[in-house]
C-alpha positions, 0 to 999 in steps of 0.5 A: 827511890823505890829500893829505899821503900822495899826490903832488901828481900824484896829488892833481890827478887825485883833484879831477878825478876828483871834480869830475868825479862832480859833474859827473856830477850836475849834468847829470843823467846819475846813476842813483842809485850804479849808474856809474862813472868811474876815472882811472888813477893817475898813475906807476901803471898798474896802479892807478885810482882808482873811487868807493866803492860806495854813495856818492852822486855828489854825495857825492863828495870827492877824498878818499874817492875808492877806489884799485884795482889791476887785480886788484881788490884795493882799496889803500885802507881806507874803509868802502865796497866798489868796483863789481864791474862798475865793476872788470872793464869799467874795468880791461879798457879801462884795461888793454889802452888806455895812452891811455884815463887816464879811463873815464867809464860812464852810464845814463843814459835817452837813453843807453840809450834810442839803445843799444836802436836797431838802427841807433844813434846817428843823424847827424841833428845837427851834435853827432852828427858829432863822435862818429860818426868813433869811435864803436863798439858793444858787445853786452849780454851781461848785467850786466858782471861776468865776467872773460870780457867783457873782450877782446871789450868791448876789441876792440868798443872799438878806438882809438875815444872812444866807444862804445854799450853795447848795450841799456846805456848810454854809455862814453866815455875820454879822456887826462884826466879833462876829455877823457872829459868832454867826449866824454860831453856831444856824446855825451849830447847826441847821444843826448838830439837823437835820441830827441827829433827821434824823438818829433816823429812827423816825417820826420828829415834825415839829414846827407848822406853828403858832407856827413859826408866833408866835415866829418869832412875838415875836422875831423881832429883836432878831431873829439877832445875834447883842446883842447875838454876844455881849454878847458871844464873850467877853467870847469866847476871855476870854477862847482863852486866857486862853489855848492860847493868839498867836492870838493875836500877 
């Protein structure tokens, strides 16, 4: 068994990452096999785990995840390759941001809809106020398979937690899988709220600047999802375990 051949720390992050793939399905964020989530291998800054390209997210388990290095070399044997675009996007961020141990990327309908809007994410909901202080934008350059896009992607992310890839989708980073998931939950919810509000056709009520400034000042570090991840993640795993605990294998 793979579990016997990796460290306990690696196995733990494998379980969390497999759980995250299952949760992406549960929350309706999947796009067949065409998005990706990665996590850095504990103790190996030049290696990370990614999904086997061709498996659906509700099939992924801790042992089926593929280990790759920053040069794109697969370090595990298996029947599935690695998504080239996934490697380019995630390897760029993992190499540049030591704190970005987990990178989560989605192509949701609401996320892409907001990514096509010139104004981007609007300050019209409480959810968006937890996202806007740490949100960047990256212009679309085509399918992300070219290494020369990496510096621009990294620069646009900066030290943010959330990134809207224009005409493409959403991306979040976190020190843990739980952090990245919670960041995506609030970014995706903010986009869904915006699209639904706009579809009503009425005039939207923006949160006044002074309220936004006050909320940001009050929130401080709380706008970062770390504490929310610690609070919510165990319950999400319990929910998965009640229905299908096979992600742990």
